[in-house]
PDB file with one MODEL, atoms N, CA, C and O in Angstrom:
MODEL        1
ATOM      1  N   UNK A   1     -27.000 -23.025 -29.442  1.00  0.00           N
ATOM      2  CA  UNK A   1     -26.825 -21.617 -29.134  1.00  0.00           C
ATOM      3  C   UNK A   1     -27.330 -20.801 -30.325  1.00  0.00           C
ATOM      4  O   UNK A   1     -26.974 -21.087 -31.468  1.00  0.00           O
ATOM      5  N   UNK A   2     -28.136 -19.813 -30.069  1.00  0.00           N
ATOM      6  CA  UNK A   2     -28.650 -19.049 -31.198  1.00  0.00           C
ATOM      7  C   UNK A   2     -27.654 -17.958 -31.597  1.00  0.00           C
ATOM      8  O   UNK A   2     -26.717 -17.656 -30.859  1.00  0.00           O
ATOM      9  N   UNK A   3     -27.869 -17.389 -32.745  1.00  0.00           N
ATOM     10  CA  UNK A   3     -26.906 -16.442 -33.317  1.00  0.00           C
ATOM     11  C   UNK A   3     -26.818 -15.146 -32.516  1.00  0.00           C
ATOM     12  O   UNK A   3     -25.764 -14.512 -32.466  1.00  0.00           O
ATOM     13  N   UNK A   4     -27.917 -14.759 -31.897  1.00  0.00           N
ATOM     14  CA  UNK A   4     -27.888 -13.499 -31.146  1.00  0.00           C
ATOM     15  C   UNK A   4     -26.980 -13.607 -29.913  1.00  0.00           C
ATOM     16  O   UNK A   4     -26.214 -12.685 -29.633  1.00  0.00           O
ATOM     17  N   UNK A   5     -27.056 -14.700 -29.187  1.00  0.00           N
ATOM     18  CA  UNK A   5     -26.199 -14.864 -28.015  1.00  0.00           C
ATOM     19  C   UNK A   5     -24.739 -15.053 -28.436  1.00  0.00           C
ATOM     20  O   UNK A   5     -23.828 -14.609 -27.737  1.00  0.00           O
ATOM     21  N   UNK A   6     -24.517 -15.709 -29.573  1.00  0.00           N
ATOM     22  CA  UNK A   6     -23.164 -15.868 -30.086  1.00  0.00           C
ATOM     23  C   UNK A   6     -22.568 -14.512 -30.460  1.00  0.00           C
ATOM     24  O   UNK A   6     -21.406 -14.240 -30.162  1.00  0.00           O
ATOM     25  N   UNK A   7     -23.352 -13.674 -31.104  1.00  0.00           N
ATOM     26  CA  UNK A   7     -22.894 -12.336 -31.465  1.00  0.00           C
ATOM     27  C   UNK A   7     -22.604 -11.504 -30.213  1.00  0.00           C
ATOM     28  O   UNK A   7     -21.612 -10.776 -30.159  1.00  0.00           O
ATOM     29  N   UNK A   8     -23.475 -11.616 -29.211  1.00  0.00           N
ATOM     30  CA  UNK A   8     -23.286 -10.863 -27.970  1.00  0.00           C
ATOM     31  C   UNK A   8     -22.004 -11.316 -27.257  1.00  0.00           C
ATOM     32  O   UNK A   8     -21.287 -10.472 -26.722  1.00  0.00           O
ATOM     33  N   UNK A   9     -21.702 -12.585 -27.233  1.00  0.00           N
ATOM     34  CA  UNK A   9     -20.489 -13.098 -26.603  1.00  0.00           C
ATOM     35  C   UNK A   9     -19.251 -12.613 -27.344  1.00  0.00           C
ATOM     36  O   UNK A   9     -18.249 -12.260 -26.723  1.00  0.00           O
ATOM     37  N   UNK A  10     -19.321 -12.595 -28.677  1.00  0.00           N
ATOM     38  CA  UNK A  10     -18.184 -12.122 -29.472  1.00  0.00           C
ATOM     39  C   UNK A  10     -17.935 -10.629 -29.239  1.00  0.00           C
ATOM     40  O   UNK A  10     -16.784 -10.206 -29.128  1.00  0.00           O
ATOM     41  N   UNK A  11     -18.988  -9.844 -29.165  1.00  0.00           N
ATOM     42  CA  UNK A  11     -18.841  -8.399 -28.944  1.00  0.00           C
ATOM     43  C   UNK A  11     -18.287  -8.113 -27.544  1.00  0.00           C
ATOM     44  O   UNK A  11     -17.496  -7.186 -27.371  1.00  0.00           O
ATOM     45  N   UNK A  12     -18.692  -8.891 -26.561  1.00  0.00           N
ATOM     46  CA  UNK A  12     -18.203  -8.691 -25.201  1.00  0.00           C
ATOM     47  C   UNK A  12     -16.713  -8.982 -25.118  1.00  0.00           C
ATOM     48  O   UNK A  12     -15.980  -8.246 -24.457  1.00  0.00           O
ATOM     49  N   UNK A  13     -16.255 -10.033 -25.770  1.00  0.00           N
ATOM     50  CA  UNK A  13     -14.830 -10.359 -25.713  1.00  0.00           C
ATOM     51  C   UNK A  13     -14.002  -9.309 -26.441  1.00  0.00           C
ATOM     52  O   UNK A  13     -12.886  -9.008 -26.019  1.00  0.00           O
ATOM     53  N   UNK A  14     -14.526  -8.746 -27.524  1.00  0.00           N
ATOM     54  CA  UNK A  14     -13.806  -7.695 -28.236  1.00  0.00           C
ATOM     55  C   UNK A  14     -13.740  -6.423 -27.406  1.00  0.00           C
ATOM     56  O   UNK A  14     -12.723  -5.728 -27.419  1.00  0.00           O
ATOM     57  N   UNK A  15     -14.803  -6.112 -26.690  1.00  0.00           N
ATOM     58  CA  UNK A  15     -14.823  -4.913 -25.867  1.00  0.00           C
ATOM     59  C   UNK A  15     -13.800  -5.021 -24.749  1.00  0.00           C
ATOM     60  O   UNK A  15     -13.094  -4.055 -24.459  1.00  0.00           O
ATOM     61  N   UNK A  16     -13.712  -6.178 -24.122  1.00  0.00           N
ATOM     62  CA  UNK A  16     -12.757  -6.364 -23.040  1.00  0.00           C
ATOM     63  C   UNK A  16     -11.338  -6.319 -23.576  1.00  0.00           C
ATOM     64  O   UNK A  16     -10.471  -5.718 -22.943  1.00  0.00           O
ATOM     65  N   UNK A  17     -11.072  -6.928 -24.712  1.00  0.00           N
ATOM     66  CA  UNK A  17      -9.725  -6.951 -25.271  1.00  0.00           C
ATOM     67  C   UNK A  17      -9.305  -5.564 -25.731  1.00  0.00           C
ATOM     68  O   UNK A  17      -8.112  -5.261 -25.730  1.00  0.00           O
ATOM     69  N   UNK A  18     -10.232  -4.725 -26.117  1.00  0.00           N
ATOM     70  CA  UNK A  18      -9.909  -3.411 -26.646  1.00  0.00           C
ATOM     71  C   UNK A  18      -9.734  -2.368 -25.545  1.00  0.00           C
ATOM     72  O   UNK A  18      -9.251  -1.267 -25.810  1.00  0.00           O
ATOM     73  N   UNK A  19     -10.118  -2.699 -24.325  1.00  0.00           N
ATOM     74  CA  UNK A  19     -10.055  -1.724 -23.238  1.00  0.00           C
ATOM     75  C   UNK A  19      -8.615  -1.406 -22.912  1.00  0.00           C
ATOM     76  O   UNK A  19      -7.816  -2.314 -22.683  1.00  0.00           O
ATOM     77  N   UNK A  20      -8.275  -0.150 -22.886  1.00  0.00           N
ATOM     78  CA  UNK A  20      -6.911   0.253 -22.606  1.00  0.00           C
ATOM     79  C   UNK A  20      -6.781   0.880 -21.230  1.00  0.00           C
ATOM     80  O   UNK A  20      -7.548   1.776 -20.877  1.00  0.00           O
ATOM     81  N   UNK A  21      -5.828   0.418 -20.462  1.00  0.00           N
ATOM     82  CA  UNK A  21      -5.576   0.992 -19.156  1.00  0.00           C
ATOM     83  C   UNK A  21      -4.470   2.026 -19.314  1.00  0.00           C
ATOM     84  O   UNK A  21      -3.314   1.686 -19.565  1.00  0.00           O
ATOM     85  N   UNK A  22      -4.838   3.273 -19.165  1.00  0.00           N
ATOM     86  CA  UNK A  22      -3.839   4.326 -19.293  1.00  0.00           C
ATOM     87  C   UNK A  22      -4.132   5.399 -18.257  1.00  0.00           C
ATOM     88  O   UNK A  22      -5.245   5.500 -17.741  1.00  0.00           O
ATOM     89  N   UNK A  23      -3.140   6.177 -17.971  1.00  0.00           N
ATOM     90  CA  UNK A  23      -3.295   7.271 -17.022  1.00  0.00           C
ATOM     91  C   UNK A  23      -2.810   8.549 -17.668  1.00  0.00           C
ATOM     92  O   UNK A  23      -2.057   8.526 -18.641  1.00  0.00           O
ATOM     93  N   UNK A  24      -3.244   9.640 -17.125  1.00  0.00           N
ATOM     94  CA  UNK A  24      -2.737  10.906 -17.618  1.00  0.00           C
ATOM     95  C   UNK A  24      -1.347  11.129 -17.051  1.00  0.00           C
ATOM     96  O   UNK A  24      -1.002  10.573 -16.009  1.00  0.00           O
ATOM     97  N   UNK A  25      -0.562  11.927 -17.719  1.00  0.00           N
ATOM     98  CA  UNK A  25       0.792  12.138 -17.225  1.00  0.00           C
ATOM     99  C   UNK A  25       0.734  12.992 -15.966  1.00  0.00           C
ATOM    100  O   UNK A  25      -0.125  13.866 -15.857  1.00  0.00           O
ATOM    101  N   UNK A  26       1.622  12.758 -15.025  1.00  0.00           N
ATOM    102  CA  UNK A  26       1.572  13.504 -13.772  1.00  0.00           C
ATOM    103  C   UNK A  26       1.895  14.976 -13.990  1.00  0.00           C
ATOM    104  O   UNK A  26       2.809  15.327 -14.736  1.00  0.00           O
ATOM    105  N   UNK A  27       1.128  15.821 -13.327  1.00  0.00           N
ATOM    106  CA  UNK A  27       1.366  17.256 -13.405  1.00  0.00           C
ATOM    107  C   UNK A  27       2.030  17.685 -12.116  1.00  0.00           C
ATOM    108  O   UNK A  27       1.365  17.913 -11.105  1.00  0.00           O
ATOM    109  N   UNK A  28       3.347  17.794 -12.161  1.00  0.00           N
ATOM    110  CA  UNK A  28       4.097  18.095 -10.960  1.00  0.00           C
ATOM    111  C   UNK A  28       3.957  19.556 -10.544  1.00  0.00           C
ATOM    112  O   UNK A  28       4.297  19.903  -9.413  1.00  0.00           O
ATOM    113  N   UNK A  29       3.470  20.408 -11.422  1.00  0.00           N
ATOM    114  CA  UNK A  29       3.272  21.809 -11.051  1.00  0.00           C
ATOM    115  C   UNK A  29       1.971  22.010 -10.281  1.00  0.00           C
ATOM    116  O   UNK A  29       1.738  23.086  -9.731  1.00  0.00           O
ATOM    117  N   UNK A  30       1.122  20.984 -10.238  1.00  0.00           N
ATOM    118  CA  UNK A  30      -0.150  21.072  -9.536  1.00  0.00           C
ATOM    119  C   UNK A  30       0.061  20.861  -8.035  1.00  0.00           C
ATOM    120  O   UNK A  30       0.831  19.983  -7.645  1.00  0.00           O
ATOM    121  N   UNK A  31      -0.606  21.646  -7.186  1.00  0.00           N
ATOM    122  CA  UNK A  31      -0.454  21.430  -5.737  1.00  0.00           C
ATOM    123  C   UNK A  31      -1.172  20.176  -5.250  1.00  0.00           C
ATOM    124  O   UNK A  31      -1.018  19.799  -4.089  1.00  0.00           O
ATOM    125  N   UNK A  32      -1.954  19.522  -6.109  1.00  0.00           N
ATOM    126  CA  UNK A  32      -2.699  18.338  -5.719  1.00  0.00           C
ATOM    127  C   UNK A  32      -2.012  17.046  -6.130  1.00  0.00           C
ATOM    128  O   UNK A  32      -2.562  15.967  -5.909  1.00  0.00           O
ATOM    129  N   UNK A  33      -0.830  17.123  -6.719  1.00  0.00           N
ATOM    130  CA  UNK A  33      -0.118  15.920  -7.132  1.00  0.00           C
ATOM    131  C   UNK A  33       0.856  15.510  -6.037  1.00  0.00           C
ATOM    132  O   UNK A  33       1.695  16.301  -5.607  1.00  0.00           O
ATOM    133  N   UNK A  34       0.734  14.277  -5.595  1.00  0.00           N
ATOM    134  CA  UNK A  34       1.595  13.779  -4.540  1.00  0.00           C
ATOM    135  C   UNK A  34       2.765  13.024  -5.151  1.00  0.00           C
ATOM    136  O   UNK A  34       2.671  12.575  -6.294  1.00  0.00           O
ATOM    137  N   UNK A  35       3.863  12.873  -4.421  1.00  0.00           N
ATOM    138  CA  UNK A  35       5.007  12.146  -4.975  1.00  0.00           C
ATOM    139  C   UNK A  35       4.660  10.688  -5.265  1.00  0.00           C
ATOM    140  O   UNK A  35       3.796  10.097  -4.617  1.00  0.00           O
ATOM    141  N   UNK A  36       5.345  10.129  -6.241  1.00  0.00           N
ATOM    142  CA  UNK A  36       5.080   8.765  -6.654  1.00  0.00           C
ATOM    143  C   UNK A  36       6.246   7.873  -6.289  1.00  0.00           C
ATOM    144  O   UNK A  36       7.343   8.344  -5.989  1.00  0.00           O
ATOM    145  N   UNK A  37       5.990   6.575  -6.320  1.00  0.00           N
ATOM    146  CA  UNK A  37       7.048   5.615  -6.108  1.00  0.00           C
ATOM    147  C   UNK A  37       6.895   4.853  -4.809  1.00  0.00           C
ATOM    148  O   UNK A  37       6.015   5.147  -4.001  1.00  0.00           O
ATOM    149  N   UNK A  38       7.769   3.862  -4.614  1.00  0.00           N
ATOM    150  CA  UNK A  38       7.677   3.063  -3.392  1.00  0.00           C
ATOM    151  C   UNK A  38       8.037   3.887  -2.167  1.00  0.00           C
ATOM    152  O   UNK A  38       8.913   4.750  -2.226  1.00  0.00           O
ATOM    153  N   UNK A  39       7.367   3.621  -1.072  1.00  0.00           N
ATOM    154  CA  UNK A  39       7.576   4.262   0.222  1.00  0.00           C
ATOM    155  C   UNK A  39       7.252   5.746   0.221  1.00  0.00           C
ATOM    156  O   UNK A  39       7.600   6.437   1.179  1.00  0.00           O
ATOM    157  N   UNK A  40       6.596   6.271  -0.820  1.00  0.00           N
ATOM    158  CA  UNK A  40       6.285   7.701  -0.840  1.00  0.00           C
ATOM    159  C   UNK A  40       5.033   8.009  -0.032  1.00  0.00           C
ATOM    160  O   UNK A  40       4.845   9.153   0.383  1.00  0.00           O
ATOM    161  N   UNK A  41       4.173   7.027   0.204  1.00  0.00           N
ATOM    162  CA  UNK A  41       2.951   7.270   0.945  1.00  0.00           C
ATOM    163  C   UNK A  41       3.046   6.911   2.423  1.00  0.00           C
ATOM    164  O   UNK A  41       2.053   6.996   3.145  1.00  0.00           O
ATOM    165  N   UNK A  42       4.225   6.514   2.877  1.00  0.00           N
ATOM    166  CA  UNK A  42       4.382   6.127   4.273  1.00  0.00           C
ATOM    167  C   UNK A  42       4.682   7.350   5.131  1.00  0.00           C
ATOM    168  O   UNK A  42       5.424   8.234   4.702  1.00  0.00           O
ATOM    169  N   UNK A  43       4.120   7.416   6.333  1.00  0.00           N
ATOM    170  CA  UNK A  43       4.410   8.554   7.212  1.00  0.00           C
ATOM    171  C   UNK A  43       5.708   8.383   7.998  1.00  0.00           C
ATOM    172  O   UNK A  43       5.962   9.148   8.928  1.00  0.00           O
ATOM    173  N   UNK A  44       6.527   7.407   7.650  1.00  0.00           N
ATOM    174  CA  UNK A  44       7.796   7.170   8.325  1.00  0.00           C
ATOM    175  C   UNK A  44       8.803   6.689   7.295  1.00  0.00           C
ATOM    176  O   UNK A  44       8.432   6.335   6.176  1.00  0.00           O
ATOM    177  N   UNK A  45      10.068   6.675   7.667  1.00  0.00           N
ATOM    178  CA  UNK A  45      11.131   6.267   6.761  1.00  0.00           C
ATOM    179  C   UNK A  45      11.697   4.925   7.221  1.00  0.00           C
ATOM    180  O   UNK A  45      12.418   4.875   8.218  1.00  0.00           O
ATOM    181  N   UNK A  46      11.386   3.839   6.513  1.00  0.00           N
ATOM    182  CA  UNK A  46      11.887   2.534   6.930  1.00  0.00           C
ATOM    183  C   UNK A  46      13.357   2.306   6.594  1.00  0.00           C
ATOM    184  O   UNK A  46      13.889   1.239   6.901  1.00  0.00           O
ATOM    185  N   UNK A  47      14.017   3.255   5.985  1.00  0.00           N
ATOM    186  CA  UNK A  47      15.414   3.085   5.613  1.00  0.00           C
ATOM    187  C   UNK A  47      16.389   3.639   6.649  1.00  0.00           C
ATOM    188  O   UNK A  47      17.602   3.594   6.439  1.00  0.00           O
ATOM    189  N   UNK A  48      15.875   4.164   7.769  1.00  0.00           N
ATOM    190  CA  UNK A  48      16.770   4.715   8.783  1.00  0.00           C
ATOM    191  C   UNK A  48      17.446   3.591   9.565  1.00  0.00           C
ATOM    192  O   UNK A  48      17.070   2.425   9.444  1.00  0.00           O
ATOM    193  N   UNK A  49      18.443   3.952  10.364  1.00  0.00           N
ATOM    194  CA  UNK A  49      19.280   2.964  11.029  1.00  0.00           C
ATOM    195  C   UNK A  49      18.530   2.155  12.089  1.00  0.00           C
ATOM    196  O   UNK A  49      18.635   0.929  12.112  1.00  0.00           O
ATOM    197  N   UNK A  50      17.781   2.819  12.960  1.00  0.00           N
ATOM    198  CA  UNK A  50      17.102   2.125  14.053  1.00  0.00           C
ATOM    199  C   UNK A  50      15.604   2.025  13.839  1.00  0.00           C
ATOM    200  O   UNK A  50      14.829   2.057  14.795  1.00  0.00           O
ATOM    201  N   UNK A  51      15.198   1.904  12.586  1.00  0.00           N
ATOM    202  CA  UNK A  51      13.772   1.775  12.291  1.00  0.00           C
ATOM    203  C   UNK A  51      13.187   0.530  12.938  1.00  0.00           C
ATOM    204  O   UNK A  51      12.078   0.580  13.469  1.00  0.00           O
ATOM    205  N   UNK A  52      13.896  -0.567  12.907  1.00  0.00           N
ATOM    206  CA  UNK A  52      13.398  -1.817  13.471  1.00  0.00           C
ATOM    207  C   UNK A  52      13.098  -1.664  14.957  1.00  0.00           C
ATOM    208  O   UNK A  52      12.110  -2.216  15.442  1.00  0.00           O
ATOM    209  N   UNK A  53      13.933  -0.922  15.695  1.00  0.00           N
ATOM    210  CA  UNK A  53      13.707  -0.735  17.118  1.00  0.00           C
ATOM    211  C   UNK A  53      12.481   0.136  17.375  1.00  0.00           C
ATOM    212  O   UNK A  53      11.661  -0.176  18.237  1.00  0.00           O
ATOM    213  N   UNK A  54      12.362   1.221  16.627  1.00  0.00           N
ATOM    214  CA  UNK A  54      11.186   2.086  16.774  1.00  0.00           C
ATOM    215  C   UNK A  54       9.919   1.345  16.374  1.00  0.00           C
ATOM    216  O   UNK A  54       8.884   1.512  17.018  1.00  0.00           O
ATOM    217  N   UNK A  55       9.976   0.540  15.336  1.00  0.00           N
ATOM    218  CA  UNK A  55       8.807  -0.213  14.875  1.00  0.00           C
ATOM    219  C   UNK A  55       8.331  -1.195  15.937  1.00  0.00           C
ATOM    220  O   UNK A  55       7.152  -1.200  16.291  1.00  0.00           O
ATOM    221  N   UNK A  56       9.240  -2.030  16.449  1.00  0.00           N
ATOM    222  CA  UNK A  56       8.838  -3.033  17.429  1.00  0.00           C
ATOM    223  C   UNK A  56       8.440  -2.411  18.760  1.00  0.00           C
ATOM    224  O   UNK A  56       7.594  -2.962  19.465  1.00  0.00           O
ATOM    225  N   UNK A  57       9.033  -1.274  19.118  1.00  0.00           N
ATOM    226  CA  UNK A  57       8.603  -0.575  20.326  1.00  0.00           C
ATOM    227  C   UNK A  57       7.183  -0.054  20.158  1.00  0.00           C
ATOM    228  O   UNK A  57       6.350  -0.216  21.050  1.00  0.00           O
ATOM    229  N   UNK A  58       6.911   0.561  19.034  1.00  0.00           N
ATOM    230  CA  UNK A  58       5.571   1.080  18.762  1.00  0.00           C
ATOM    231  C   UNK A  58       4.536  -0.043  18.741  1.00  0.00           C
ATOM    232  O   UNK A  58       3.455   0.095  19.312  1.00  0.00           O
ATOM    233  N   UNK A  59       4.866  -1.144  18.089  1.00  0.00           N
ATOM    234  CA  UNK A  59       3.929  -2.263  18.017  1.00  0.00           C
ATOM    235  C   UNK A  59       3.735  -2.906  19.393  1.00  0.00           C
ATOM    236  O   UNK A  59       2.616  -3.280  19.745  1.00  0.00           O
ATOM    237  N   UNK A  60       4.793  -3.035  20.159  1.00  0.00           N
ATOM    238  CA  UNK A  60       4.682  -3.632  21.487  1.00  0.00           C
ATOM    239  C   UNK A  60       3.851  -2.781  22.423  1.00  0.00           C
ATOM    240  O   UNK A  60       3.010  -3.304  23.155  1.00  0.00           O
ATOM    241  N   UNK A  61       4.073  -1.479  22.410  1.00  0.00           N
ATOM    242  CA  UNK A  61       3.294  -0.585  23.268  1.00  0.00           C
ATOM    243  C   UNK A  61       1.848  -0.540  22.789  1.00  0.00           C
ATOM    244  O   UNK A  61       0.928  -0.619  23.603  1.00  0.00           O
ATOM    245  N   UNK A  62       1.636  -0.416  21.499  1.00  0.00           N
ATOM    246  CA  UNK A  62       0.282  -0.347  20.964  1.00  0.00           C
ATOM    247  C   UNK A  62      -0.511  -1.616  21.194  1.00  0.00           C
ATOM    248  O   UNK A  62      -1.728  -1.561  21.373  1.00  0.00           O
ATOM    249  N   UNK A  63       0.160  -2.765  21.192  1.00  0.00           N
ATOM    250  CA  UNK A  63      -0.532  -4.023  21.419  1.00  0.00           C
ATOM    251  C   UNK A  63      -0.815  -4.248  22.898  1.00  0.00           C
ATOM    252  O   UNK A  63      -1.814  -4.876  23.250  1.00  0.00           O
ATOM    253  N   UNK A  64       0.064  -3.737  23.775  1.00  0.00           N
ATOM    254  CA  UNK A  64      -0.103  -3.999  25.202  1.00  0.00           C
ATOM    255  C   UNK A  64      -1.059  -3.018  25.880  1.00  0.00           C
ATOM    256  O   UNK A  64      -1.553  -3.316  26.968  1.00  0.00           O
ATOM    257  N   UNK A  65      -1.330  -1.883  25.292  1.00  0.00           N
ATOM    258  CA  UNK A  65      -2.209  -0.897  25.926  1.00  0.00           C
ATOM    259  C   UNK A  65      -3.614  -1.451  26.190  1.00  0.00           C
ATOM    260  O   UNK A  65      -4.085  -1.297  27.317  1.00  0.00           O
ATOM    261  N   UNK A  66      -4.310  -2.071  25.260  1.00  0.00           N
ATOM    262  CA  UNK A  66      -5.655  -2.589  25.564  1.00  0.00           C
ATOM    263  C   UNK A  66      -5.647  -3.647  26.665  1.00  0.00           C
ATOM    264  O   UNK A  66      -6.543  -3.678  27.509  1.00  0.00           O
ATOM    265  N   UNK A  67      -4.632  -4.515  26.654  1.00  0.00           N
ATOM    266  CA  UNK A  67      -4.561  -5.547  27.692  1.00  0.00           C
ATOM    267  C   UNK A  67      -4.224  -4.933  29.036  1.00  0.00           C
ATOM    268  O   UNK A  67      -4.761  -5.355  30.060  1.00  0.00           O
ATOM    269  N   UNK A  68      -3.348  -3.947  29.050  1.00  0.00           N
ATOM    270  CA  UNK A  68      -3.038  -3.251  30.296  1.00  0.00           C
ATOM    271  C   UNK A  68      -4.255  -2.533  30.854  1.00  0.00           C
ATOM    272  O   UNK A  68      -4.475  -2.539  32.065  1.00  0.00           O
ATOM    273  N   UNK A  69      -5.034  -1.924  30.004  1.00  0.00           N
ATOM    274  CA  UNK A  69      -6.259  -1.259  30.455  1.00  0.00           C
ATOM    275  C   UNK A  69      -7.259  -2.264  31.006  1.00  0.00           C
ATOM    276  O   UNK A  69      -7.928  -1.990  32.003  1.00  0.00           O
ATOM    277  N   UNK A  70      -7.368  -3.422  30.369  1.00  0.00           N
ATOM    278  CA  UNK A  70      -8.297  -4.446  30.859  1.00  0.00           C
ATOM    279  C   UNK A  70      -7.875  -4.951  32.225  1.00  0.00           C
ATOM    280  O   UNK A  70      -8.722  -5.126  33.101  1.00  0.00           O
ATOM    281  N   UNK A  71      -6.583  -5.192  32.431  1.00  0.00           N
ATOM    282  CA  UNK A  71      -6.094  -5.643  33.736  1.00  0.00           C
ATOM    283  C   UNK A  71      -6.320  -4.566  34.780  1.00  0.00           C
ATOM    284  O   UNK A  71      -6.755  -4.865  35.892  1.00  0.00           O
ATOM    285  N   UNK A  72      -6.030  -3.320  34.440  1.00  0.00           N
ATOM    286  CA  UNK A  72      -6.212  -2.224  35.395  1.00  0.00           C
ATOM    287  C   UNK A  72      -7.681  -2.087  35.807  1.00  0.00           C
ATOM    288  O   UNK A  72      -7.979  -1.897  36.987  1.00  0.00           O
ATOM    289  N   UNK A  73      -8.590  -2.183  34.849  1.00  0.00           N
ATOM    290  CA  UNK A  73     -10.016  -2.091  35.164  1.00  0.00           C
ATOM    291  C   UNK A  73     -10.503  -3.305  35.958  1.00  0.00           C
ATOM    292  O   UNK A  73     -11.433  -3.194  36.757  1.00  0.00           O
ATOM    293  N   UNK A  74      -9.884  -4.443  35.739  1.00  0.00           N
ATOM    294  CA  UNK A  74     -10.281  -5.650  36.458  1.00  0.00           C
ATOM    295  C   UNK A  74      -9.913  -5.567  37.938  1.00  0.00           C
ATOM    296  O   UNK A  74     -10.703  -5.957  38.798  1.00  0.00           O
ATOM    297  N   UNK A  75      -8.716  -5.061  38.237  1.00  0.00           N
ATOM    298  CA  UNK A  75      -8.210  -5.089  39.601  1.00  0.00           C
ATOM    299  C   UNK A  75      -8.355  -3.781  40.353  1.00  0.00           C
ATOM    300  O   UNK A  75      -7.934  -3.717  41.509  1.00  0.00           O
ATOM    301  N   UNK A  76      -8.919  -2.740  39.777  1.00  0.00           N
ATOM    302  CA  UNK A  76      -9.085  -1.489  40.516  1.00  0.00           C
ATOM    303  C   UNK A  76     -10.216  -1.626  41.530  1.00  0.00           C
ATOM    304  O   UNK A  76     -11.104  -2.466  41.387  1.00  0.00           O
ATOM    305  N   UNK A  77     -10.163  -0.805  42.527  1.00  0.00           N
ATOM    306  CA  UNK A  77     -11.151  -0.917  43.630  1.00  0.00           C
ATOM    307  C   UNK A  77     -12.537  -0.510  43.185  1.00  0.00           C
ATOM    308  O   UNK A  77     -13.476  -0.544  43.981  1.00  0.00           O
TER     309      UNK A  77
ENDMDL
END
């Protein structure tokens, strides 16, 4: 291995090790800042009492609609 490639490999490893992952602090006074944390981006509340029933009803209806349409189109006159 020549010295130039060795130097390039050493510099690449230092660059990666020195990279810092940081974010700016949230500006809650800005109208463009959304709430943070778990479940904040969901359009529903999974902590309600009958969430499981609403979820499985929605999934069952949503899954059966394409098959119901296919059967209806198959057997219509």
